C-alpha positions in Angstrom: -2.6 -170.3 157.1 -6.3 -171.3 157.1 -7.4 -174.6 155.6 -10.4 -175.9 153.7 -11.7 -179.5 154.1 -13.8 -181.7 151.9 -14.5 -185.3 152.9 -11.0 -186.8 153.5 -9.0 -184.0 152.0 -7.5 -180.9 153.7 -5.8 -178.1 151.8 -4.2 -175.0 153.2 -5.3 -171.5 152.1 -3.1 -168.5 151.5 -3.3 -165.7 154.1 -6.0 -163.1 153.3 -3.4 -160.4 152.7 -1.7 -162.5 150.0 -5.1 -163.2 148.4 -6.0 -159.5 148.4 -2.6 -158.5 146.9 -2.5 -161.3 144.2 -6.0 -160.8 143.0 -6.0 -157.1 143.1 -2.6 -156.3 141.6 -3.4 -158.0 138.2 -6.7 -156.2 137.7 -5.1 -152.9 138.8 -2.5 -153.4 136.0 -5.2 -154.5 133.6 -7.2 -151.4 134.1 -4.1 -149.1 134.3 -3.2 -150.4 130.8 -6.7 -150.1 129.5 -7.1 -146.6 130.8 -3.7 -145.6 129.4 -4.9 -146.8 126.0 -8.4 -145.4 126.4 -7.1 -141.9 127.4 -4.6 -141.9 124.6 -7.1 -143.2 122.1 -9.5 -140.4 123.0 -7.0 -137.5 123.3 -3.9 -138.3 121.3 -4.2 -141.1 118.8 -6.6 -139.3 116.4 -3.7 -136.9 115.6 -0.8 -139.4 115.9 -2.2 -142.3 113.9 -5.1 -140.8 111.9 -3.9 -137.2 111.0 -5.4 -137.2 107.5 -8.9 -137.8 108.7 -11.6 -135.3 109.8 -11.7 -134.9 113.7 -14.9 -137.0 113.9 -13.7 -139.8 111.7 -10.3 -139.8 113.4 -11.9 -140.1 116.8 -14.1 -142.9 115.7 -11.3 -144.9 114.1 -9.1 -144.3 117.1 -11.8 -145.6 119.4 -12.3 -148.6 117.2 -8.6 -149.6 117.7 -9.6 -149.4 121.4 -12.1 -152.1 120.6 -9.7 -154.5 118.9 -8.5 -155.7 122.3 -12.0 -156.7 123.4 -12.2 -159.1 120.5 -8.8 -160.4 121.4 -9.9 -160.8 125.0 -12.5 -163.4 123.9 -9.6 -165.3 122.2 -7.6 -165.0 125.4 -10.5 -166.3 127.5 -10.7 -169.5 125.5 -6.9 -170.0 125.7 -6.3 -169.1 129.3 -9.6 -170.7 130.4 -8.6 -174.0 128.9 -5.2 -174.0 130.7 -6.5 -172.4 133.8 -9.0 -175.2 134.3 -6.6 -177.9 133.2 -3.3 -176.8 134.8 -4.3 -174.3 137.5 -5.0 -170.7 138.1 -1.6 -169.5 139.2 0.5 -170.4 136.1 -2.0 -168.9 133.7 -2.2 -165.7 135.7 1.6 -165.2 135.4 1.6 -165.7 131.6 -1.4 -163.4 131.1 0.3 -160.7 133.2 3.5 -161.0 131.1 1.6 -160.8 127.7 -0.5 -157.9 128.9 2.5 -155.9 130.3 5.0 -156.4 127.5 2.5 -155.4 124.7 1.5 -152.3 126.7 5.2 -151.2 127.1 5.8 -151.7 123.3 2.8 -149.5 122.4 4.8 -146.7 124.2 7.6 -147.1 121.7 5.5 -147.2 118.6 6.2 -144.5 115.9 3.2 -142.5 114.5 1.6 -142.4 111.1 3.9 -139.7 109.8 6.9 -142.0 110.4 5.6 -145.4 109.4 2.4 -144.6 107.5 -0.3 -147.4 107.5 2.2 -149.8 109.1 2.0 -147.7 112.3 -1.8 -148.3 112.5 -1.3 -152.0 111.8 1.3 -152.4 114.5 -0.9 -150.6 116.9 -3.7 -153.0 116.2 -1.4 -156.0 116.5 0.0 -154.9 119.9 -3.5 -154.0 121.0 -4.6 -157.5 120.0 -1.8 -159.2 122.0 -2.6 -157.0 125.0 -6.2 -158.2 124.7 -5.3 -161.9 124.6 -3.4 -161.4 127.9 -6.3 -159.5 129.4 -8.6 -162.3 128.4 -7.1 -164.5 131.1 -6.7 -161.9 133.8 -10.0 -161.1 135.3 -11.4 -164.6 135.5 -8.2 -165.9 137.1 -8.0 -163.1 139.6 -11.6 -163.5 140.8 -11.1 -167.3 141.2 -8.0 -166.6 143.3 -10.2 -164.5 145.5 -13.5 -166.4 145.6 -11.9 -169.9 145.8 -10.1 -168.8 148.9 -13.2 -167.2 150.4 -15.4 -168.3 153.3 -18.9 -169.1 152.1 -20.5 -166.2 153.8 -17.9 -163.7 152.4 -17.6 -164.7 148.8 -18.9 -161.4 147.4 -16.6 -159.5 149.7 -13.6 -161.5 148.6 -14.8 -161.1 145.0 -14.6 -157.3 145.5 -10.7 -157.5 145.9 -10.0 -157.9 142.2 -12.9 -155.6 141.3 -11.2 -152.9 143.4 -8.3 -153.1 141.1 -10.4 -151.2 138.5 -10.6 -147.9 140.4 -7.0 -148.3 141.7 -5.7 -148.8 138.1 -7.9 -145.9 136.9 -6.7 -143.6 139.7 -3.0 -144.4 139.1 -3.2 -144.0 135.3 -5.3 -140.8 135.2 -3.3 -139.4 138.1 -0.2 -139.9 136.0 -1.8 -138.3 133.0 -2.9 -135.4 135.2 0.6 -134.8 136.6 2.1 -135.1 133.1 -0.3 -132.6 131.6 0.4 -130.2 134.5 4.1 -130.1 133.7 4.3 -130.7 130.0 3.0 -128.6 127.2 0.3 -129.9 124.7 3.0 -130.2 122.1 5.2 -132.3 124.5 2.3 -134.5 125.4 1.6 -135.1 121.8 5.3 -135.8 121.1 6.3 -138.1 124.0 4.2 -137.4 127.1 1.4 -139.8 126.2 4.1 -142.6 126.0 5.2 -142.4 129.6 2.1 -144.2 131.2 2.7 -147.1 128.8 6.3 -147.3 129.9 5.4 -147.0 133.5 3.2 -150.1 133.4 6.5 -152.1 133.4 7.0 -151.2 137.0 3.6 -152.5 137.9 4.1 -155.8 136.0 7.3 -156.5 138.0 5.4 -155.9 141.3 2.6 -158.1 140.1 4.9 -161.0 139.1 6.6 -160.8 142.6 3.3 -160.9 144.4 2.0 -163.8 142.3 5.2 -165.8 142.7 4.3 -166.1 146.4 0.8 -167.3 145.7 -0.3 -170.9 146.1 -2.7 -172.7 143.8 -6.3 -172.1 145.0 -7.6 -174.7 147.5 -10.6 -175.6 145.5 -8.6 -176.4 142.4 -6.1 -178.5 144.5 -9.1 -180.4 146.0 -10.3 -181.1 142.4 -6.8 -182.4 141.6 -6.7 -184.6 144.7 -10.1 -186.0 143.8 -9.2 -186.5 140.1 -12.0 -184.1 139.0 -9.9 -181.8 136.8 -11.3 -181.7 133.3 -8.9 -182.3 130.5 -11.2 -180.8 127.9 -12.8 -177.9 129.8 -13.8 -175.8 126.7 -15.7 -178.7 125.2 -17.5 -179.3 128.5 -18.4 -175.7 129.2 -19.6 -175.0 125.7 -21.7 -178.2 125.6 -23.2 -178.2 129.1 -23.0 -174.6 130.4 -23.8 -172.5 127.3 -26.9 -171.1 129.0 -24.9 -169.8 132.0 -22.4 -168.3 129.5 -25.2 -166.3 127.8 -26.7 -165.3 131.2 -23.3 -164.0 132.4 -22.7 -162.2 129.1 -25.9 -160.3 129.1 -25.8 -159.6 132.8 -22.3 -158.0 132.4 -22.8 -156.5 128.9 -24.7 -153.3 130.0 -22.2 -152.8 132.9 -19.3 -152.8 130.5 -21.1 -150.4 128.1 -21.8 -148.1 131.0 -18.3 -148.2 132.3 -16.7 -147.1 129.0 -19.4 -144.5 128.5 -18.5 -143.0 131.9 -14.8 -143.1 131.2 -13.5 -143.3 127.6 -16.6 -141.8 125.8 -17.2 -139.0 128.4 -13.6 -137.9 128.3 -13.7 -137.7 124.5 -17.1 -135.9 124.3 -16.4 -133.5 127.2 -13.1 -132.3 125.8 -14.2 -132.1 122.2 -17.8 -130.9 122.4 -18.6 -129.5 125.9 -15.6 -127.1 126.4 -13.9 -129.0 129.3 -10.1 -129.1 129.3 -8.5 -132.5 129.2 -6.6 -132.0 132.5 -9.7 -130.6 134.1 -11.9 -133.6 133.2 -9.2 -136.0 134.3 -9.4 -134.4 137.8 -13.2 -134.8 137.8 -12.9 -138.5 136.9 -10.3 -139.0 139.6 -12.7 -137.6 142.2 -15.6 -139.7 140.9 -13.6 -142.9 140.9 -13.5 -142.8 144.7 -17.3 -143.2 144.6 -16.8 -146.2 142.3 -14.4 -147.9 144.8 -16.7 -147.2 147.8 -19.8 -148.6 146.0 -17.9 -151.8 144.9 -17.2 -152.6 148.5 -20.6 -151.6 149.9 -22.5 -153.5 147.2 -20.5 -156.7 147.9 -21.1 -156.5 151.6 -24.8 -156.1 150.9 -24.8 -158.9 148.3 -23.3 -161.3 150.9 -26.4 -160.5 153.1 -29.3 -160.4 150.7 -27.9 -162.2 147.6 -26.4 -161.1 144.3 -29.5 -161.2 142.1 -31.6 -158.6 143.9 -28.7 -156.1 144.2 -27.9 -156.5 140.5 -31.5 -156.6 139.3 -32.6 -153.3 140.9 -29.4 -151.5 140.0 -29.8 -152.6 136.4 -33.3 -151.1 136.4 -31.7 -147.9 137.7 -29.2 -148.0 134.8 -32.0 -148.4 132.3 -33.7 -145.3 133.6 -30.3 -143.4 133.7 -29.6 -144.4 130.1 -32.4 -142.1 128.9 -31.9 -139.4 131.4 -28.2 -138.7 131.5 -28.0 -136.8 128.2 -30.0 -134.0 129.8 -27.2 -133.5 132.3 -24.7 -132.9 129.5 -26.5 -130.1 127.7 -24.8 -126.7 127.6 -21.2 -125.6 127.4 -19.0 -126.4 130.4 -22.1 -127.4 132.5 -20.2 -128.3 135.7 -23.2 -129.1 137.8 -24.6 -131.4 135.2 -21.3 -133.1 134.7 -20.7 -133.7 138.4 -24.2 -135.2 138.7 -23.6 -137.4 135.6 -20.3 -138.7 137.1 -21.5 -138.9 140.7 -24.8 -140.8 140.0 -23.1 -142.8 137.2 -20.4 -144.2 139.4 -22.8 -145.0 142.2 -24.7 -147.2 139.8 -21.5 -148.5 138.2 -19.9 -149.5 141.5 -23.1 -151.3 142.6 -23.2 -153.2 139.4 -19.6 -154.1 139.0 -18.9 -155.3 142.6 -21.2 -158.4 142.9 -20.4 -159.8 139.5 -17.0 -160.8 140.9 -18.9 -163.5 142.9 -21.9 -164.1 140.6 -20.1 -165.1 137.4 -17.8 -167.7 139.0 -20.8 -169.0 141.0 -22.6 -169.9 137.7 -20.0 -172.6 136.9 -18.6 -175.7 138.7 -14.9 -175.8 139.7 -13.6 -177.9 136.8 -14.8 -175.4 134.1 -15.1 -172.2 136.2 -12.0 -170.4 134.7 -13.3 -171.1 131.2 -17.0 -170.3 131.9 -16.5 -167.1 133.9 -13.8 -165.8 131.5 -15.8 -166.5 128.3 -18.9 -164.8 129.8 -17.0 -161.8 131.0 -15.1 -161.3 127.8 -18.1 -161.8 125.6 -19.7 -159.1 127.6 -16.7 -156.9 126.9 -17.2 -157.4 123.1 -20.9 -156.8 123.3 -20.8 -153.9 125.8 -17.5 -152.1 125.5 -15.8 -152.8 122.2 -18.3 -150.9 120.2 -20.0 -148.7 122.8 -17.8 -145.5 122.5 -17.9 -145.5 118.7 -21.6 -146.3 118.5 -22.4 -143.6 121.0 -20.3 -141.1 119.0 -22.0 -142.1 115.8 -25.5 -141.9 117.3 -24.9 -138.4 118.6 -23.6 -137.3 115.2 -26.7 -138.6 113.5 -29.5 -138.2 116.0 -28.3 -135.7 118.6 -27.2 -135.9 122.2 -30.4 -137.5 123.5 -29.5 -140.7 121.7 -26.3 -141.2 123.6 -27.8 -143.8 126.0 -29.8 -145.8 123.4 -27.2 -148.6 123.0 -26.6 -148.9 126.7 -30.3 -148.9 127.5 -30.9 -151.7 125.0 -28.2 -153.8 126.8 -29.8 -152.9 130.2 -33.1 -154.4 129.0 -31.3 -157.7 128.1 -29.5 -157.6 131.4 -32.8 -157.4 133.3 -34.2 -160.4 131.3 -31.0 -162.4 132.0 -31.1 -161.6 135.8 -34.8 -162.6 136.0 -33.9 -166.0 134.5 -30.9 -166.5 136.7 -31.2 -168.3 140.1 -29.7 -166.8 143.2 -26.2 -168.2 143.7 -25.3 -166.9 147.2 -25.9 -170.3 149.0 -24.7 -172.6 146.2 -22.0 -175.2 147.0 -18.9 -173.5 145.6 -16.6 -176.5 146.1 -18.3 -178.6 143.4 
């Protein structure tokens, strides 16, 4: 084991492979669960939970249930942030994983509207809310496990470990949907096939709990304990003294979240309902594109460790702003394969370059004793601003103003992100132990 020293204190670090596994597995499960719900919300839930509605209204309502968890995530970030800064990262990560996993499995057993009526929709929203509360503590805890174990010159690289859980979870979930749709008929998928990914998440949760059981508390939190610097009211402190950093983090991440769910949840729904793509066919395209996402996360973090996080994120956000108003052109015409491949390819290059460095930047905005709370609140506020409403707003804009309006909401958030980045100081060389 390596060790970290500060003044008269010396604390051992976990081996790198343990840090990678423990930080990556939770976010892989997080995104597996979210992709399972996102795919089901776009392709199956409109008919299962909203059969009496028109296709457009059913899709919008289904995607709004997708957004319920993002509001719950903010609640979870307050709860888990408080205990993560007060009691430690490890314990809170185990609880968040259990909440997230159990609620996801139960969604897989939920009867539809024809069986329970409105109660089915209410139970779906309740389970989605509980899932979101668990998710609210996951990302921030995972990135702290990684970055608080990292050498100073490799913090962005270590921050990429939990970020890589996103494409891994995406690939596993959509791969499972792809296999299921290859062997089951549409009627079987509507009847029971969509439930299997929700049940399968139980296996991943067991693996995650095993890996995290072996994990130590992060060295920087243990140093804070040794030096009696742990804050017993972290939420009060972070909201009073670090609200500017919370807002900066929220707006920096907001457009990234909107873009991510435009590329995945919205594009799946729109491509299969309006552009003539088959559901299985589009899942395969997404699985190929997600490899680009993973590669760019890693490359952007390596570059951010050399030149800094701010410049990488600033120029890529400008690229996103331009892309927001250009990408609808690529989606014109029925089954436009060349346009769709360009949309997904360029989109995931931008997405990976944005998503990677924030794994280091957001924790670096806050001191150790409020880092779990601050990073978690900023990240999950961005989820509400960027992702909770993005799929439904985009669907509504297109129905009212046409396809060219698909990127308006994302473009507006990109402008706010540029302003936030300009006002944010570079964090690469900050003292992360304080």
